[in-house]
N, C-alpha and C positions, 0 to 999 in steps of 0.2 A: 813315500807320502808327500815329499816336497814336489814331486813331479806332477801331482794332481792339480796344483794351483796354477801351473803355467798355461797360458792360452794356447789353443790349438794353432799350429803353424800351417800355413797353406802349402799344399804339395803341388808343384808344377806338373802338368801333364806333358806328354810328348806331343809336339805339333804334328798335324796331319801331313801326309806325304806331299799333297799339293801345295801346302804352305812352304814346305822345305824347297820344293822345286821352284816356286815363285821367288823365294829368297835367293836361291842360287842364280836364277836368271837376273835378278836385280844386281847382285854382286858382280856378275859378268859384265853387265852394261856399265856399271860404275867403274870397274877396273879398266875396261876398254876405253872409256871416255876420259880417264884421268892419268893412267900410268903408261899406256901403250901408245906408240907413235901413231898419229892419225892416218898417215899413209898406209901403214900396215893394216889397220882396222878397216879402212875403206876398201883396200884390195881384197881382204878376206870376205867382207860382206858382198862385194860385187861378184866374187867367185862362187857364191852359194847358188846362183841361178834363180833368185827369187823374182817374182813379178816386179815390173818397174815401179809401180806405186808403193808397194811394200818395201822395196829396197830404198827408195827415196825417203820414206818415213823413218826407217831404221837408221839410215845415215844421219838424218836430222836429229834423232834422239841421242845417238852416240856422240855426235859432234858438239852438242850443247853441254858445256861444262857444268852449268847449274843443275841440269837433270842428272848428269853423271854423279855429282856429289850427293844429290838427293837420293839416288839409288844406293850409293854406298852407305848412307845413313839409314835408309829404309830397310835394307836387308836384315841387319841384326834386330832392328826394332820389330819387324814382322815375326821373327822367330820368338822374341820375348813375348809379344802379344799372343802368338799362337800357343805358347806353353802356359800362359796364365788364364786364358779364356777357353773354356771347353768348346769344341766344335770348330775351331778356326785352325 
């Protein structure tokens, strides 16, 4: 009887797979930009064989510490938002 007066608790949903993949990509960029030696990251990205423009853009993103920390913060926040809002 006492349980009837408690408010309904929101139940989180599982985030969609695309949300999880984007969060993992953000986490990888954040870790590469903050924890791993920049020379190692640059060598790895150059070894992927990407087009020159795309390679330059990726190196610019990974090399910027502010963007790396924003990606580290954004990764778990995206998963939280994806679990609380349906369809994300």
